[in-house]
DOMAR-595979 format. One record per residue: x, y, z of N, C-alpha, C in turn. Coordinates in Angstrom, 3 decimals. Layout:
// residues N
<atom n_px="X" n_py="Y" n_pz="Z" ca_px="X" ca_py="Y" ca_pz="Z" c_px="X" c_py="Y" c_pz="Z"/>
...
This chain:
// residues 115
<atom n_px="-23.479" n_py="-14.772" n_pz="-86.470" ca_px="-24.461" ca_py="-14.177" ca_pz="-85.569" c_px="-25.366" c_py="-15.287" c_pz="-85.079"/>
<atom n_px="-26.138" n_py="-14.991" n_pz="-84.109" ca_px="-27.110" ca_py="-15.916" ca_pz="-83.593" c_px="-28.498" c_py="-15.513" c_pz="-84.093"/>
<atom n_px="-29.443" n_py="-16.363" n_pz="-83.862" ca_px="-30.823" ca_py="-16.058" ca_pz="-84.193" c_px="-31.523" c_py="-15.675" c_pz="-82.901"/>
<atom n_px="-32.491" n_py="-14.798" n_pz="-83.016" ca_px="-33.317" ca_py="-14.421" ca_pz="-81.862" c_px="-34.783" c_py="-14.588" c_pz="-82.236"/>
<atom n_px="-35.617" n_py="-14.691" n_pz="-81.206" ca_px="-37.056" ca_py="-14.824" ca_pz="-81.398" c_px="-37.673" c_py="-13.490" c_pz="-80.956"/>
<atom n_px="-38.426" n_py="-12.889" n_pz="-81.843" ca_px="-39.007" ca_py="-11.579" ca_pz="-81.551" c_px="-40.307" c_py="-11.703" c_pz="-80.756"/>
<atom n_px="-40.811" n_py="-10.574" n_pz="-80.302" ca_px="-42.033" ca_py="-10.528" ca_pz="-79.514" c_px="-43.262" c_py="-10.964" c_pz="-80.304"/>
<atom n_px="-43.134" n_py="-11.131" n_pz="-81.606" ca_px="-44.265" ca_py="-11.580" ca_pz="-82.425" c_px="-44.491" c_py="-13.081" c_pz="-82.263"/>
<atom n_px="-43.649" n_py="-13.767" n_pz="-81.481" ca_px="-43.787" ca_py="-15.223" ca_pz="-81.276" c_px="-45.175" c_py="-15.556" c_pz="-80.753"/>
<atom n_px="-45.789" n_py="-16.603" n_pz="-81.345" ca_px="-47.119" ca_py="-17.022" ca_pz="-80.930" c_px="-47.041" c_py="-18.284" c_pz="-80.050"/>
<atom n_px="-45.827" n_py="-18.654" n_pz="-79.630" ca_px="-45.621" ca_py="-19.807" ca_pz="-78.732" c_px="-46.165" c_py="-21.105" c_pz="-79.310"/>
<atom n_px="-45.991" n_py="-21.280" n_pz="-80.614" ca_px="-46.486" ca_py="-22.521" ca_pz="-81.249" c_px="-45.561" c_py="-23.699" c_pz="-80.978"/>
<atom n_px="-44.272" n_py="-23.425" n_pz="-80.719" ca_px="-43.329" ca_py="-24.487" ca_pz="-80.410" c_px="-42.733" c_py="-25.178" c_pz="-81.623"/>
<atom n_px="-43.015" n_py="-24.724" n_pz="-82.821" ca_px="-42.491" ca_py="-25.385" ca_pz="-84.016" c_px="-40.968" c_py="-25.370" c_pz="-84.073"/>
<atom n_px="-40.374" n_py="-24.323" n_pz="-83.552" ca_px="-38.933" ca_py="-24.134" ca_pz="-83.660" c_px="-38.120" c_py="-25.064" c_pz="-82.746"/>
<atom n_px="-38.613" n_py="-25.298" n_pz="-81.558" ca_px="-37.847" ca_py="-25.985" ca_pz="-80.528" c_px="-37.290" c_py="-27.362" c_pz="-80.965"/>
<atom n_px="-38.126" n_py="-28.266" n_pz="-81.515" ca_px="-37.576" ca_py="-29.568" ca_pz="-81.898" c_px="-36.658" c_py="-29.537" c_pz="-83.114"/>
<atom n_px="-36.639" n_py="-28.433" n_pz="-83.847" ca_px="-35.803" ca_py="-28.335" ca_pz="-85.036" c_px="-34.366" c_py="-27.977" c_pz="-84.727"/>
<atom n_px="-34.092" n_py="-27.461" n_pz="-83.543" ca_px="-32.755" ca_py="-26.968" ca_pz="-83.214" c_px="-31.768" c_py="-28.116" c_pz="-82.897"/>
<atom n_px="-30.715" n_py="-28.265" n_pz="-83.695" ca_px="-29.768" ca_py="-29.342" ca_pz="-83.449" c_px="-28.895" c_py="-29.132" c_pz="-82.224"/>
<atom n_px="-28.904" n_py="-27.946" n_pz="-81.687" ca_px="-28.075" ca_py="-27.609" ca_pz="-80.519" c_px="-28.873" c_py="-27.516" c_pz="-79.231"/>
<atom n_px="-30.192" n_py="-27.743" n_pz="-79.322" ca_px="-31.075" ca_py="-27.556" ca_pz="-78.167" c_px="-30.861" c_py="-26.180" c_pz="-77.559"/>
<atom n_px="-30.824" n_py="-25.171" n_pz="-78.437" ca_px="-30.611" ca_py="-23.788" ca_pz="-77.994" c_px="-31.941" c_py="-23.039" c_pz="-77.785"/>
<atom n_px="-33.045" n_py="-23.658" n_pz="-78.117" ca_px="-34.360" ca_py="-23.012" ca_pz="-78.038" c_px="-35.125" c_py="-23.576" c_pz="-76.850"/>
<atom n_px="-35.661" n_py="-22.691" n_pz="-76.047" ca_px="-36.397" ca_py="-23.098" ca_pz="-74.852" c_px="-37.727" c_py="-22.365" c_pz="-74.801"/>
<atom n_px="-38.706" n_py="-23.032" n_pz="-74.186" ca_px="-40.013" ca_py="-22.412" ca_pz="-73.970" c_px="-39.859" c_py="-21.283" c_pz="-72.939"/>
<atom n_px="-40.646" n_py="-20.246" n_pz="-73.096" ca_px="-40.618" ca_py="-19.139" ca_pz="-72.157" c_px="-40.779" c_py="-19.645" c_pz="-70.740"/>
<atom n_px="-39.933" n_py="-19.148" n_pz="-69.821" ca_px="-39.993" ca_py="-19.536" ca_pz="-68.438" c_px="-39.173" c_py="-20.748" c_pz="-68.093"/>
<atom n_px="-38.604" n_py="-21.439" n_pz="-69.091" ca_px="-37.830" ca_py="-22.654" ca_pz="-68.824" c_px="-36.382" c_py="-22.324" c_pz="-68.512"/>
<atom n_px="-35.851" n_py="-23.009" n_pz="-67.514" ca_px="-34.410" ca_py="-22.878" ca_pz="-67.238" c_px="-33.656" c_py="-23.608" c_pz="-68.345"/>
<atom n_px="-32.408" n_py="-23.230" n_pz="-68.575" ca_px="-31.589" ca_py="-23.854" ca_pz="-69.614" c_px="-30.240" c_py="-24.269" c_pz="-69.073"/>
<atom n_px="-29.581" n_py="-25.203" n_pz="-69.761" ca_px="-28.270" ca_py="-25.677" ca_pz="-69.393" c_px="-27.406" c_py="-25.841" c_pz="-70.641"/>
<atom n_px="-26.131" n_py="-25.634" n_pz="-70.527" ca_px="-25.209" ca_py="-25.884" ca_pz="-71.628" c_px="-25.281" c_py="-27.369" c_pz="-72.029"/>
<atom n_px="-25.469" n_py="-28.249" n_pz="-71.055" ca_px="-25.447" ca_py="-29.692" ca_pz="-71.326" c_px="-26.661" c_py="-30.148" c_pz="-72.151"/>
<atom n_px="-27.745" n_py="-29.427" n_pz="-72.119" ca_px="-28.956" ca_py="-29.869" ca_pz="-72.813" c_px="-28.675" c_py="-30.044" c_pz="-74.302"/>
<atom n_px="-28.815" n_py="-31.251" n_pz="-74.802" ca_px="-28.674" ca_py="-31.540" ca_pz="-76.213" c_px="-27.263" c_py="-31.408" c_pz="-76.764"/>
<atom n_px="-26.275" n_py="-31.348" n_pz="-75.922" ca_px="-24.867" ca_py="-31.269" ca_pz="-76.356" c_px="-24.056" c_py="-32.371" c_pz="-75.708"/>
<atom n_px="-22.785" n_py="-32.405" n_pz="-75.989" ca_px="-21.882" ca_py="-33.372" ca_pz="-75.336" c_px="-21.193" c_py="-32.774" c_pz="-74.126"/>
<atom n_px="-21.545" n_py="-31.548" n_pz="-73.774" ca_px="-20.905" ca_py="-30.859" ca_pz="-72.656" c_px="-21.401" c_py="-31.406" c_pz="-71.320"/>
<atom n_px="-20.476" n_py="-31.529" n_pz="-70.364" ca_px="-20.874" ca_py="-31.902" ca_pz="-69.004" c_px="-19.764" c_py="-31.480" c_pz="-68.052"/>
<atom n_px="-20.146" n_py="-31.311" n_pz="-66.787" ca_px="-19.168" ca_py="-30.902" ca_pz="-65.777" c_px="-18.668" c_py="-29.483" c_pz="-66.012"/>
<atom n_px="-17.535" n_py="-29.162" n_pz="-65.423" ca_px="-16.950" ca_py="-27.816" ca_pz="-65.554" c_px="-16.377" c_py="-27.660" c_pz="-66.962"/>
<atom n_px="-16.744" n_py="-26.581" n_pz="-67.600" ca_px="-16.288" ca_py="-26.263" ca_pz="-68.957" c_px="-15.760" c_py="-24.844" c_pz="-69.029"/>
<atom n_px="-14.958" n_py="-24.573" n_pz="-70.010" ca_px="-14.535" ca_py="-23.204" ca_pz="-70.328" c_px="-15.274" c_py="-22.829" c_pz="-71.614"/>
<atom n_px="-16.164" n_py="-21.864" n_pz="-71.546" ca_px="-16.934" ca_py="-21.479" ca_pz="-72.721" c_px="-16.005" c_py="-20.832" c_pz="-73.762"/>
<atom n_px="-16.517" n_py="-20.642" n_pz="-74.944" ca_px="-15.725" ca_py="-19.990" ca_pz="-75.998" c_px="-15.376" c_py="-18.560" c_pz="-75.636"/>
<atom n_px="-16.099" n_py="-17.974" n_pz="-74.696" ca_px="-15.787" ca_py="-16.638" ca_pz="-74.227" c_px="-14.812" c_py="-16.659" c_pz="-73.063"/>
<atom n_px="-14.385" n_py="-17.870" n_pz="-72.640" ca_px="-13.412" ca_py="-18.013" ca_pz="-71.598" c_px="-13.969" c_py="-18.083" c_pz="-70.185"/>
<atom n_px="-15.263" n_py="-18.165" n_pz="-70.056" ca_px="-15.905" ca_py="-18.258" ca_pz="-68.737" c_px="-15.905" c_py="-19.695" c_pz="-68.253"/>
<atom n_px="-15.663" n_py="-19.913" n_pz="-66.981" ca_px="-15.734" ca_py="-21.229" ca_pz="-66.384" c_px="-17.141" c_py="-21.429" c_pz="-65.842"/>
<atom n_px="-17.849" n_py="-22.457" n_pz="-66.318" ca_px="-19.201" ca_py="-22.733" ca_pz="-65.846" c_px="-19.417" c_py="-24.245" c_pz="-65.757"/>
<atom n_px="-20.360" n_py="-24.608" n_pz="-64.951" ca_px="-20.801" ca_py="-26.020" ca_pz="-64.876" c_px="-21.828" c_py="-26.220" c_pz="-65.963"/>
<atom n_px="-21.547" n_py="-27.093" n_pz="-66.922" ca_px="-22.442" ca_py="-27.324" ca_pz="-68.049" c_px="-23.787" c_py="-27.893" c_pz="-67.595"/>
<atom n_px="-23.812" n_py="-28.512" n_pz="-66.423" ca_px="-25.044" ca_py="-29.122" ca_pz="-65.910" c_px="-25.853" c_py="-28.155" c_pz="-65.015"/>
<atom n_px="-25.325" n_py="-26.946" n_pz="-64.796" ca_px="-26.016" ca_py="-25.948" ca_pz="-63.978" c_px="-27.192" c_py="-25.363" c_pz="-64.742"/>
<atom n_px="-28.292" n_py="-25.187" n_pz="-64.054" ca_px="-29.468" ca_py="-24.542" ca_pz="-64.660" c_px="-29.323" c_py="-23.029" c_pz="-64.557"/>
<atom n_px="-29.634" n_py="-22.372" n_pz="-65.684" ca_px="-29.597" ca_py="-20.907" ca_pz="-65.750" c_px="-31.041" c_py="-20.387" c_pz="-65.833"/>
<atom n_px="-31.223" n_py="-19.168" n_pz="-65.378" ca_px="-32.516" ca_py="-18.529" ca_pz="-65.383" c_px="-33.026" c_py="-18.377" c_pz="-66.849"/>
<atom n_px="-34.328" n_py="-18.446" n_pz="-67.004" ca_px="-34.890" ca_py="-18.219" ca_pz="-68.363" c_px="-34.510" c_py="-16.850" c_pz="-68.898"/>
<atom n_px="-34.283" n_py="-16.764" n_pz="-70.186" ca_px="-33.955" ca_py="-15.482" ca_pz="-70.834" c_px="-35.228" c_py="-14.697" c_pz="-71.078"/>
<atom n_px="-36.337" n_py="-15.391" n_pz="-71.275" ca_px="-37.624" ca_py="-14.756" ca_pz="-71.474" c_px="-38.667" c_py="-15.590" c_pz="-70.729"/>
<atom n_px="-39.552" n_py="-14.945" n_pz="-70.057" ca_px="-40.574" ca_py="-15.664" ca_pz="-69.281" c_px="-41.843" c_py="-15.925" c_pz="-70.111"/>
<atom n_px="-42.047" n_py="-15.198" n_pz="-71.180" ca_px="-43.320" ca_py="-15.219" ca_pz="-71.867" c_px="-43.323" c_py="-15.961" c_pz="-73.215"/>
<atom n_px="-42.226" n_py="-15.864" n_pz="-73.951" ca_px="-42.157" ca_py="-16.500" ca_pz="-75.262" c_px="-40.916" c_py="-17.364" c_pz="-75.366"/>
<atom n_px="-40.885" n_py="-18.208" n_pz="-76.369" ca_px="-39.707" ca_py="-19.027" ca_pz="-76.629" c_px="-38.492" c_py="-18.137" c_pz="-76.792"/>
<atom n_px="-37.323" n_py="-18.637" n_pz="-76.405" ca_px="-36.089" ca_py="-17.879" ca_pz="-76.519" c_px="-34.964" c_py="-18.781" c_pz="-76.990"/>
<atom n_px="-33.929" n_py="-18.132" n_pz="-77.530" ca_px="-32.738" ca_py="-18.845" ca_pz="-78.033" c_px="-31.557" c_py="-18.427" c_pz="-77.193"/>
<atom n_px="-30.798" n_py="-19.410" n_pz="-76.730" ca_px="-29.588" ca_py="-19.169" ca_pz="-75.959" c_px="-28.463" c_py="-18.885" c_pz="-76.963"/>
<atom n_px="-28.007" n_py="-17.669" n_pz="-76.976" ca_px="-26.998" ca_py="-17.243" ca_pz="-77.951" c_px="-25.743" c_py="-18.091" c_pz="-77.911"/>
<atom n_px="-25.294" n_py="-18.459" n_pz="-76.711" ca_px="-24.062" ca_py="-19.285" ca_pz="-76.583" c_px="-24.218" c_py="-20.675" c_pz="-77.179"/>
<atom n_px="-25.425" n_py="-21.090" n_pz="-77.484" ca_px="-25.656" ca_py="-22.423" ca_pz="-78.065" c_px="-26.100" c_py="-22.378" c_pz="-79.508"/>
<atom n_px="-26.476" n_py="-21.196" n_pz="-80.019" ca_px="-26.977" ca_py="-21.074" ca_pz="-81.386" c_px="-25.835" c_py="-21.007" c_pz="-82.411"/>
<atom n_px="-25.873" n_py="-21.893" n_pz="-83.381" ca_px="-24.859" ca_py="-21.890" ca_pz="-84.441" c_px="-25.492" c_py="-21.576" c_pz="-85.829"/>
<atom n_px="-26.733" n_py="-21.117" n_pz="-85.804" ca_px="-27.497" ca_py="-20.852" ca_pz="-87.033" c_px="-27.567" c_py="-22.117" c_pz="-87.883"/>
<atom n_px="-27.465" n_py="-23.260" n_pz="-87.204" ca_px="-27.513" ca_py="-24.595" ca_pz="-87.837" c_px="-26.302" c_py="-24.896" c_pz="-88.713"/>
<atom n_px="-25.242" n_py="-24.055" n_pz="-88.645" ca_px="-24.006" ca_py="-24.323" ca_pz="-89.365" c_px="-23.462" c_py="-25.660" c_pz="-88.954"/>
<atom n_px="-23.081" n_py="-26.458" n_pz="-89.936" ca_px="-22.591" ca_py="-27.808" ca_pz="-89.661" c_px="-23.681" c_py="-28.855" c_pz="-89.635"/>
<atom n_px="-24.921" n_py="-28.420" n_pz="-89.664" ca_px="-26.055" ca_py="-29.334" ca_pz="-89.679" c_px="-26.949" c_py="-29.165" c_pz="-90.902"/>
<atom n_px="-27.291" n_py="-27.900" n_pz="-91.191" ca_px="-28.241" ca_py="-27.584" ca_pz="-92.268" c_px="-27.757" c_py="-26.373" c_pz="-93.055"/>
<atom n_px="-28.354" n_py="-26.133" n_pz="-94.191" ca_px="-27.977" ca_py="-24.992" ca_pz="-95.035" c_px="-28.574" c_py="-23.666" c_pz="-94.561"/>
<atom n_px="-29.560" n_py="-23.745" n_pz="-93.698" ca_px="-30.202" ca_py="-22.505" ca_pz="-93.184" c_px="-30.684" c_py="-22.792" c_pz="-91.772"/>
<atom n_px="-30.904" n_py="-21.735" n_pz="-90.985" ca_px="-31.443" ca_py="-21.943" ca_pz="-89.642" c_px="-32.829" c_py="-22.588" c_pz="-89.711"/>
<atom n_px="-32.958" n_py="-23.743" n_pz="-89.078" ca_px="-34.202" ca_py="-24.489" ca_pz="-89.146" c_px="-35.348" c_py="-23.819" c_pz="-88.387"/>
<atom n_px="-35.036" n_py="-23.110" n_pz="-87.331" ca_px="-36.092" ca_py="-22.409" ca_pz="-86.585" c_px="-36.786" c_py="-21.397" c_pz="-87.494"/>
<atom n_px="-36.006" n_py="-20.648" n_pz="-88.267" ca_px="-36.558" ca_py="-19.654" ca_pz="-89.157" c_px="-37.337" c_py="-20.334" c_pz="-90.312"/>
<atom n_px="-36.844" n_py="-21.474" n_pz="-90.753" ca_px="-37.511" ca_py="-22.181" ca_pz="-91.856" c_px="-38.920" c_py="-22.674" c_pz="-91.466"/>
<atom n_px="-39.103" n_py="-23.038" n_pz="-90.207" ca_px="-40.411" ca_py="-23.599" ca_pz="-89.797" c_px="-41.326" c_py="-22.582" c_pz="-89.091"/>
<atom n_px="-40.824" n_py="-21.421" n_pz="-88.742" ca_px="-41.625" ca_py="-20.448" ca_pz="-87.998" c_px="-42.775" c_py="-19.926" c_pz="-88.857"/>
<atom n_px="-44.002" n_py="-20.099" n_pz="-88.407" ca_px="-45.132" ca_py="-19.652" ca_pz="-89.201" c_px="-45.369" c_py="-18.138" c_pz="-89.207"/>
<atom n_px="-44.733" n_py="-17.433" n_pz="-88.283" ca_px="-44.919" ca_py="-15.967" ca_pz="-88.238" c_px="-43.600" c_py="-15.216" c_pz="-88.467"/>
<atom n_px="-42.579" n_py="-15.902" n_pz="-88.928" ca_px="-41.302" ca_py="-15.278" ca_pz="-89.263" c_px="-40.710" c_py="-14.458" c_pz="-88.146"/>
<atom n_px="-40.735" n_py="-14.996" n_pz="-86.919" ca_px="-40.179" ca_py="-14.242" ca_pz="-85.794" c_px="-38.802" c_py="-14.749" c_pz="-85.356"/>
<atom n_px="-38.246" n_py="-15.752" n_pz="-86.058" ca_px="-36.858" ca_py="-16.187" ca_pz="-85.809" c_px="-35.976" c_py="-15.441" c_pz="-86.818"/>
<atom n_px="-35.260" n_py="-14.446" n_pz="-86.323" ca_px="-34.512" ca_py="-13.549" ca_pz="-87.198" c_px="-33.071" c_py="-13.391" c_pz="-86.682"/>
<atom n_px="-32.210" n_py="-12.866" n_pz="-87.543" ca_px="-30.830" ca_py="-12.590" ca_pz="-87.129" c_px="-30.824" c_py="-11.626" c_pz="-85.962"/>
<atom n_px="-29.964" n_py="-11.918" n_pz="-84.992" ca_px="-29.808" ca_py="-11.062" ca_pz="-83.823" c_px="-28.686" c_py="-10.085" c_pz="-84.109"/>
<atom n_px="-28.980" n_py="-8.815" n_pz="-84.307" ca_px="-27.960" ca_py="-7.823" ca_pz="-84.670" c_px="-26.933" c_py="-7.600" c_pz="-83.543"/>
<atom n_px="-27.256" n_py="-8.020" n_pz="-82.333" ca_px="-26.336" ca_py="-7.828" ca_pz="-81.199" c_px="-25.276" c_py="-8.933" c_pz="-81.094"/>
<atom n_px="-25.422" n_py="-10.017" n_pz="-81.882" ca_px="-24.502" ca_py="-11.130" ca_pz="-81.807" c_px="-24.082" c_py="-11.559" c_pz="-83.220"/>
<atom n_px="-23.002" n_py="-10.954" n_pz="-83.697" ca_px="-22.497" ca_py="-11.251" ca_pz="-85.009" c_px="-21.317" c_py="-12.218" c_pz="-84.918"/>
<atom n_px="-21.377" n_py="-13.304" n_pz="-85.682" ca_px="-20.308" ca_py="-14.278" ca_pz="-85.693" c_px="-20.059" c_py="-14.715" c_pz="-87.145"/>
<atom n_px="-18.815" n_py="-15.009" n_pz="-87.457" ca_px="-18.455" ca_py="-15.461" ca_pz="-88.787" c_px="-18.826" c_py="-16.943" c_pz="-88.915"/>
<atom n_px="-18.795" n_py="-17.446" n_pz="-90.129" ca_px="-19.068" ca_py="-18.863" ca_pz="-90.342" c_px="-18.037" c_py="-19.721" c_pz="-89.602"/>
<atom n_px="-16.771" n_py="-19.303" n_pz="-89.587" ca_px="-15.746" ca_py="-20.036" ca_pz="-88.848" c_px="-16.031" c_py="-20.064" c_pz="-87.345"/>
<atom n_px="-16.504" n_py="-18.927" n_pz="-86.822" ca_px="-16.858" ca_py="-18.889" ca_pz="-85.385" c_px="-18.043" c_py="-19.794" c_pz="-85.098"/>
<atom n_px="-19.009" n_py="-19.850" n_pz="-86.007" ca_px="-20.179" ca_py="-20.711" ca_pz="-85.814" c_px="-19.793" c_py="-22.173" c_pz="-85.894"/>
<atom n_px="-18.859" n_py="-22.506" n_pz="-86.805" ca_px="-18.351" ca_py="-23.878" ca_pz="-86.888" c_px="-17.619" c_py="-24.262" c_pz="-85.618"/>
<atom n_px="-16.817" n_py="-23.351" n_pz="-85.087" ca_px="-16.087" ca_py="-23.618" ca_pz="-83.839" c_px="-17.052" c_py="-23.816" c_pz="-82.675"/>
<atom n_px="-18.120" n_py="-23.056" n_pz="-82.655" ca_px="-19.125" ca_py="-23.232" ca_pz="-81.621" c_px="-19.821" c_py="-24.591" c_pz="-81.740"/>
<atom n_px="-20.125" n_py="-24.981" n_pz="-82.959" ca_px="-20.742" ca_py="-26.292" ca_pz="-83.207" c_px="-19.805" c_py="-27.395" c_pz="-82.709"/>
<atom n_px="-18.508" n_py="-27.288" n_pz="-83.042" ca_px="-17.532" ca_py="-28.300" ca_pz="-82.589" c_px="-17.409" c_py="-28.297" c_pz="-81.075"/>
<atom n_px="-17.475" n_py="-27.151" n_pz="-80.452" ca_px="-17.402" ca_py="-27.029" ca_pz="-78.988" c_px="-18.579" c_py="-27.743" c_pz="-78.343"/>
<atom n_px="-19.780" n_py="-27.503" n_pz="-78.883" ca_px="-20.992" ca_py="-28.083" ca_pz="-78.312" c_px="-21.133" c_py="-29.565" c_pz="-78.541"/>
<atom n_px="-20.528" n_py="-30.061" n_pz="-79.605" ca_px="-20.700" ca_py="-31.473" ca_pz="-79.995" c_px="-19.341" c_py="-32.144" c_pz="-80.235"/>
<atom n_px="-18.474" n_py="-32.079" n_pz="-79.221" ca_px="-17.148" ca_py="-32.661" ca_pz="-79.363" c_px="-17.185" c_py="-34.163" c_pz="-79.529"/>
């Protein structure tokens, strides 16, 4: 599964630098697959979509920090636990019940992002 940031976020920014996949963005910020990964140019995502890794996408949330599900690996392959959740002072980095992935799927995502 991926991690999500709840509305209780106080916009402290503690989580953003901890993410090894650069999956966390400040509210209102555009995001790219290429940010903090080895991806560039046209790619086929793990869901089979063809996208330009360098293309900017609209912010997922305008008001609080957000996590891009397609880039979140719950820190699998980097750390023993999600680092955003470990440093969040208000415990608003939680499991996203809408995006469930196995450890093997998270490892495959990590390998995809950091080939």
